[in-house]
N, C-alpha and C positions, 0 to 999 in steps of 0.2 A: 653417180654424179652428185654434185652438191644438192641439187633440187630434191633428189630422192632422200638424201640424208636429212634435209630440213623437214620434209614431209613425215618421215619415220619418227623423228624426235617430237614433232608437233603432235602427232597422233598418240605417241607414247604418253605425252603429258595431257592427253584428252583436251586439246586446244583446237578450236576451229581456225580456219584461215582468217576469218574476220578478226577473231581475238588476237591472233598473232600480229596482224596488221595494226591493230590498235596499240598493242604493246610496243611496236617499233616506233610508232608516231610518225612514220614517213611512208609506209606502204598501206594500200587498201587490199581488200580481199582479192580483187582481180589481179593485182600485181603479185600477191603471194602465190596465187594459182599459176601464173606464168613462170614464176621462179621455180616452183616445185616441178613444173613440166618442162624445165630447161628451155623455155621460150624467151626468158629474160635473164641476162647475166648480171652478176653482182660486182660492184666495185669493192675493194678491200674494206672501206669504211662501212659500206652497207652490210657486208658479211658480218662485221663486228656487231652492228646494231641488231641483226637477226639472232646471232649467237647470244647476245645479252638478253634479248627478249625471251629466248628459250631457256635461259639459265645454264648455258654450256659454254665451254671454251671454243674459240674458233677452230682449233685443231680437231675437235670432234666433228666438225662439218667438212673438213678437207682431208682428213687422214684416216678415216675408218671406213670399212666396207658398209654399204647400205643394207 
């Protein structure tokens, strides 16, 4: 799922949930946790914001195995 891909990429970049939230400018640590645990779903524009914060293309979040 997308949440697992986000978590894997975030950890690969040695980034905390809090740091990712700060980089997005719209999410906090709690929201990032819910996204990674697939408890909160993302709109397309939110997915783009997270991809940008991680320095990856959106396709890497939606089209690759976790």
